[in-house]
C-alpha positions, 0 to 999 in steps of 0.5 A, a space after each residue: 499499500 501507498 503512503 497515507 494522505 490526509 485530508 483536513 478540507 472539509 470547509 470547501 464548497 462541494 461539487 456538484 456531480 454532473 455541473 461544475 465537474 462536467 460529467 455526463 450521466 447515462 442510462 444504465 439499466 437497473 434491472 439488468 444490473 441488479 440482475 448481473 451483480 446477483 448473477 456475479 455474487 452468487 456464484 461468487 458465493 458457491 463457486 470461489 474457485 471459478 473465473 472472473 473479472 477478479 481475484 478471490 481469497 486469502 492470497 488476496 485478503 494477505 496481499 491487500 494488507 489483512 493481518 495473518 493472525 486477523 485472517 487465523 481467526 475468520 471462517 475459512 468458508 468466508 475467505 475463500 469467497 473474499 472479493 474485496 480491493 483494498 484493507 481499511 480495518 486499521 483505518 477504522 480503529 475498532 473497539 470492543 463494544 463497539 456497534 458496527 455495519 458492514 455494506 454488502 457484507 458477501 460471505 462475511 468476511 469483514 464483518 467477521 473480522 470487525 467481529 474480532 476487533 468490537 469482542 463479545 460486547 460490541 456486535 456487528 451487522 451484516 446487510 446484503 441483496 443477495 441471497 446465497 451469499 446471505 445463506 452462506 455467511 448465516 451458516 458459517 456465523 453459527 458453525 463458528 460461534 459468532 454469536 455477537 453478528 447478525 446477516 440482514 437481507 437490504 439494499 445499501 440505498 435504504 437500509 433497514 436501521 433507525 438512524 444513530 445506530 451504528 459507531 462504524 460504518 464499514 465498507 469493500 468493493 461495494 458502493 461502485 455497483 450501486 447506480 445511486 451513490 449518493 444514497 449510498 452515502 446520505 443512508 451511511 451517514 444516516 445510521 452513524 451517531 454523531 462522530 461515526 466513521 465510515 471505514 471503507 475500501 472502493 473502486 474510482 477512477 481519474 477519469 470519467 468513464 466512456 458510455 459503453 464502459 458505464 453502460 455495461 453491466 458486465 463491467 458494473 458487477 466487476 467494480 469497473 462500470 460504476 466506479 465514479 470519477 474521484 473528484 465527484 465520488 469525494 464530493 458524495 461523500 461531503 454532500 452526505 454530510 461525511 468529514 474525509 479526513 484519510 484516504 490511500 490508494 492501494 495494490 489492486 490488479 483486475 485479472 480479465 482483459 477488459 476490466 485492465 483495458 480500462 485500468 489503465 485508459 481510465 486511471 481505474 484504482 482502488 482506494 481505501 477510505 476514512 470519513 466522519 460523520 460532521 
């Protein structure tokens, strides 16, 4: 991982996406997109040995920076379906007894990792929209005795939780998959207590993606097509009432030729970020 960059300019005027940045909005078939995303991550849960645009498993987690001792404390079945894009739990600085929400929890790697950090006096909730991922995570939870973890079905754009319910919200490679990122950050801010943290990793771009890429459900599901231009992404965070205080670039690479090509042309990259609720 590269050296951390600290961001202190929380007083700047937020830039409106699609206006001052000159970004063109492209039509995305949300029904087709959701179906494709569910199909891909259904396979990730059931067949982690398959071929995907992205890497899976423990070698990926270790390369991204997950400590081996932490991975040893997490169910191996969760890690085999791990499809994260960065490590951010060091930014989260989770404490014993805290309440944590994992957006797009998948098979549970980050939820279980957070559970180790907050201990039995804390709690972790994972929310996901893919039944197979939820079923796998719940089976692993029961088998491994993580009594302070639970997994619920839901969408990250409209969370089924009361406001100010969590001390920390986490997410890994998921927000880029949503066609309504504004709603995702707004909901994350809503469920955080004042001063709470949003610690996460996601895919962004240096340059705006072409309409061909943005309108490709395959590349959306691969964590490429929905990647936001980084300045617009930062503006969405600020507009939701969150103060971006830290970010760093991760050593993350896609596997497929189409995803690699987009990475080179548009500067697609993974960032780990920390924001606080104002």
